[in-house]
C-alpha positions in Angstrom: 36.6 -14.9 11.3 36.3 -18.0 9.0 35.7 -20.3 12.1 32.7 -18.3 12.8 31.5 -18.1 9.3 31.7 -22.0 9.6 30.0 -22.4 13.0 26.9 -19.9 11.8 26.6 -22.2 8.7 25.2 -20.9 5.4 21.5 -19.7 6.5 22.9 -17.4 9.3 24.3 -15.2 7.0 21.5 -14.5 4.4 18.3 -13.5 6.5 19.4 -14.5 10.4 17.2 -17.6 10.7 20.0 -18.9 13.1 22.5 -21.1 11.9 22.0 -24.8 11.0 24.0 -27.4 12.6 27.7 -27.4 11.5 28.4 -29.9 8.9 25.1 -29.9 7.3 25.1 -29.3 3.4 22.3 -28.7 1.1 21.5 -31.4 -1.7 21.5 -30.1 -5.2 17.9 -28.7 -5.7 15.7 -30.8 -7.9 14.2 -29.8 -11.5 11.1 -28.9 -9.9 13.1 -26.2 -7.4 14.8 -24.5 -10.2 11.9 -23.9 -12.3 12.8 -21.0 -14.9 10.8 -17.7 -14.9 7.7 -17.9 -16.6 5.7 -14.8 -17.6 5.3 -11.3 -15.8 4.6 -12.5 -12.3 8.3 -13.5 -11.5 9.2 -10.1 -12.5 6.4 -8.7 -10.4 7.4 -10.7 -7.2 11.3 -9.7 -7.7 10.4 -6.1 -8.0 8.1 -6.0 -5.2 10.7 -6.9 -2.8 13.1 -4.5 -3.9 11.0 -1.7 -4.2 10.5 -1.9 -0.4 13.7 -3.4 0.9 16.6 -1.7 -0.9 19.0 0.4 1.1 20.9 -0.3 4.6 18.9 -1.8 7.6 20.6 -1.7 10.9 19.5 -3.2 14.0 19.3 -6.2 16.3 19.2 -9.9 16.0 18.5 -12.2 18.7 17.7 -15.7 18.6 16.1 -17.9 21.2 15.4 -21.2 22.2 12.0 -23.1 21.7 11.2 -22.0 25.1 12.1 -18.4 24.9 15.6 -18.6 26.5 18.2 -16.1 24.6 20.8 -18.2 22.6 22.7 -14.8 21.3 22.3 -11.3 20.1 24.3 -8.9 18.1 24.0 -6.0 16.4 23.9 -5.9 12.6 23.4 -4.2 9.4 22.1 -5.7 6.1 23.1 -3.3 2.9 21.2 -3.9 -0.3 22.3 -2.2 -3.2 21.1 -2.5 -7.3 21.9 -1.1 -10.6 19.0 1.3 -12.0 16.9 -0.9 -13.2 16.8 -3.0 -9.9 17.8 -6.2 -11.6 21.4 -6.9 -10.3 21.9 -6.8 -6.4 24.6 -6.7 -4.2 24.0 -7.4 -0.2 26.4 -6.9 2.5 26.0 -8.7 6.1 27.5 -7.4 9.0 27.3 -8.7 12.4 29.1 -6.9 15.4 29.2 -8.9 18.6 29.5 -7.4 22.1 32.8 -9.1 22.6 34.5 -7.2 19.5 33.9 -9.9 17.0 32.6 -8.9 13.6 31.2 -11.3 10.6 31.0 -9.8 7.3 29.5 -11.7 4.0 28.8 -10.6 0.7 26.6 -11.8 -2.2 25.6 -10.7 -5.7 22.5 -12.0 -7.6 20.5 -11.0 -10.3 16.8 -11.1 -12.1 18.2 -13.5 -14.7 19.7 -16.2 -12.5 17.7 -15.7 -9.6 14.0 -15.1 -10.2 12.2 -18.1 -10.8 8.6 -19.3 -11.1 8.3 -20.3 -7.7 9.7 -17.2 -6.1 13.2 -15.3 -5.9 16.1 -17.6 -5.1 19.4 -16.3 -3.2 22.8 -17.8 -3.7 23.1 -19.2 -0.3 20.0 -21.5 -0.9 19.2 -23.7 -3.6 16.0 -24.5 -1.8 14.2 -21.7 -0.1 12.5 -19.0 -2.2 11.3 -15.4 -1.6 7.8 -14.5 -2.2 6.8 -10.6 -2.1 3.6 -8.3 -1.7 3.2 -5.2 -3.4 3.1 -3.5 0.0 6.6 -4.8 1.5 5.3 -8.0 3.4 7.2 -11.1 2.3 8.0 -14.6 3.1 11.3 -16.5 2.6 10.7 -20.1 2.8 10.8 -23.8 1.5 7.4 -24.1 -0.8 7.5 -28.0 -0.7 9.0 -29.5 2.4 10.6 -32.8 2.2 11.0 -35.3 5.1 14.1 -35.7 6.9 14.9 -32.0 5.8 15.8 -28.9 7.7 12.8 -26.3 7.3 13.5 -22.8 7.6 11.4 -19.6 7.2 11.6 -15.8 7.7 8.6 -13.5 7.7 8.8 -9.9 6.8 6.6 -6.9 7.9 7.4 -3.0 6.8 5.9 -0.1 8.4 7.9 2.7 6.3 11.6 2.7 7.2 11.0 0.3 10.0 11.3 -3.3 9.3 11.2 -6.4 11.4 11.1 -10.5 10.4 10.8 -13.2 12.5 12.8 -16.6 11.6 12.3 -20.1 12.7 14.4 -23.3 12.3 13.0 -26.9 12.4 15.2 -29.9 12.6 15.0 -32.9 10.6 12.9 -34.3 13.1 10.4 -31.8 12.6 10.8 -30.1 16.1 11.4 -26.6 16.3 14.9 -25.7 17.0 15.2 -22.0 17.6 13.6 -18.6 16.7 14.8 -15.4 16.0 13.6 -11.8 16.0 15.3 -9.0 13.7 14.2 -5.3 14.5 15.9 -3.1 11.9 15.3 0.8 10.4 16.8 2.8 7.6 17.0 5.7 10.0 19.4 6.4 12.4 19.3 3.7 15.0 18.8 6.3 18.1 15.8 7.1 16.3 14.4 3.8 15.3 11.6 3.5 17.7 12.5 0.0 18.7 13.6 -0.6 22.3 16.8 -2.4 23.3 15.1 -5.1 25.4 15.7 -8.4 24.0 14.1 -10.6 26.4 10.7 -11.9 25.7 7.8 -10.7 27.3 5.0 -11.9 29.4 1.7 -13.5 27.2 -0.5 -10.6 26.0 -2.7 -10.5 23.1 -4.5 -7.7 21.0 -8.1 -6.9 22.4 -11.5 -6.3 20.5 -12.3 -6.6 17.0 -9.9 -5.4 14.2 -11.1 -4.6 10.5 -9.0 -3.9 7.1 -7.4 -5.2 4.2 -6.1 -8.7 3.3 -3.8 -9.3 0.4 -2.4 -13.1 -0.4 0.2 -14.6 -2.7 0.1 -18.3 -4.1 2.9 -20.4 -4.9 2.9 -20.0 -8.6 3.4 -16.1 -7.6 0.1 -15.1 -8.5 -2.0 -12.2 -6.3 -5.4 -12.9 -5.2 -7.8 -10.0 -5.2 -7.5 -7.9 -2.3 -10.2 -8.2 0.3 -12.0 -7.0 3.4 -10.3 -8.8 6.8 -12.1 -9.3 10.0 -9.6 -10.3 12.8 -9.8 -10.7 16.4 -7.5 -12.9 18.5 -8.4 -16.5 19.3 -6.5 -19.2 21.3 -5.1 -21.9 19.0 -3.3 -25.2 19.4 -0.2 -23.5 18.2 3.0 -22.3 20.6 3.0 -18.5 21.2 6.2 -16.5 21.2 6.1 -13.0 22.7 9.0 -10.7 21.2 9.5 -7.1 22.6 8.2 -4.6 20.5 4.5 -6.0 20.2 5.7 -8.6 18.1 3.9 -12.4 18.5 5.1 -15.5 16.5 2.5 -18.3 16.3 3.8 -21.5 15.1 3.4 -25.0 15.7 6.2 -26.8 18.1 6.6 -29.8 15.5 5.7 -29.9 11.9 5.3 -33.0 10.3 4.1 -34.4 6.6 0.3 -35.4 7.0 -0.8 -32.5 9.1 -1.7 -29.2 7.7 -0.1 -26.0 9.7 0.6 -22.5 9.5 3.1 -19.9 10.7 2.2 -16.4 11.5 3.1 -13.3 12.8 1.4 -10.5 14.6 2.9 -7.0 15.1 1.0 -4.4 17.0 2.5 -1.2 15.4 0.6 1.0 17.8 -2.7 0.8 19.7 -4.4 1.8 16.0 -2.4 -0.1 13.6 -2.0 -4.1 13.5 -0.1 -6.1 10.9 -0.3 -9.9 10.6 1.7 -12.1 8.0 0.9 -15.9 7.9 2.2 -18.9 5.6 -0.1 -21.7 5.1 0.8 -25.5 4.2 -1.5 -28.2 3.5 -1.0 -31.8 4.8 1.7 -32.7 2.6 3.6 -29.7 3.8 3.3 -28.0 0.4 2.7 -24.4 0.7 -0.7 -23.1 0.1 -0.1 -19.2 -0.1 1.3 -16.2 2.1 -1.4 -13.8 3.4 -0.8 -10.4 4.9 -3.5 -8.1 6.6 -3.5 -4.3 7.7 -5.8 -3.7 10.3 -7.1 -1.2 12.6 -9.7 -1.2 15.5 -13.2 -1.2 14.9 -14.8 2.0 16.1 -17.1 0.6 18.7 -14.4 -1.2 20.4 -11.6 1.3 20.1 -11.8 2.2 23.7 -11.1 -0.9 24.7 -7.8 -1.6 22.9 -5.2 -2.3 25.5 -1.3 -1.5 24.2 0.8 -3.8 23.7 3.5 -4.2 26.3 6.3 -2.4 24.6 9.4 -2.8 26.4 8.0 -4.6 29.4 10.0 -7.7 30.0 10.2 -10.6 32.1 13.5 -9.3 33.5 15.4 -6.1 32.0 18.2 -7.3 29.7 21.6 -5.3 29.3 22.8 -4.6 25.7 26.3 -4.0 24.7 26.3 -3.3 20.6 
């Protein structure tokens, strides 16, 4: 098992963002990256995440090449427990491969040491931070990217006891190296509502006009006032990745200092519910903020909605948990 821990790398065992190349080690975080907590915003951010994400999440992780090929897929669980005040967390990740291999990793962390002014930290990373909205949507990312640095992201969306996250890894050269789709549930897996398919689907897009609410969190963890959101699919100069179960990742094929960019996930929960989450960066590769939208179809166009191709794949994949 130790050999597989080394090959997977430190990142793969936290939020499933696909392992970084073997041999990479993180440098010590700067003083700016290790800012101590200041004010109630840090506690709000910490509790906003754990209010929605405690428990045992069982599901399947699939990692893809930038062109959509499957790198690996495995069954998994992420189990989060806490003390009564939700200030001390114990996390256990378990991965189960089709050939019988298993990988397990455990961490303990707490609000005093890991709730910081730019997001909550994790023992597995000195540079990444978690930013959480009050409805369960969250992002795990590096607030200020540096040249010649791996860039990792994981964006979370929640619908009750059903959760998915999408992960990305960019190399030191700025090129997209891999993506990941992680579909989980706190219910028995047989009633999860997720399909067993892991092959990316043919391109599609939600039709019509959508309206709802938008929430946003800034890099200092302050929240913007909730506002009305109007949304419809628009073509953008980004790469689209079409995962099973109505999930679309929109991201650049390459990121670089000097060019602003965004990384977004669209989840068509059903024909009457759509969620989006987007991390926005400026031309200095500094985080501007993370926005979440909860949307429903405009009444005038509801009849025109077409369902996402749930379970429809380019080819059917056989899954062996």
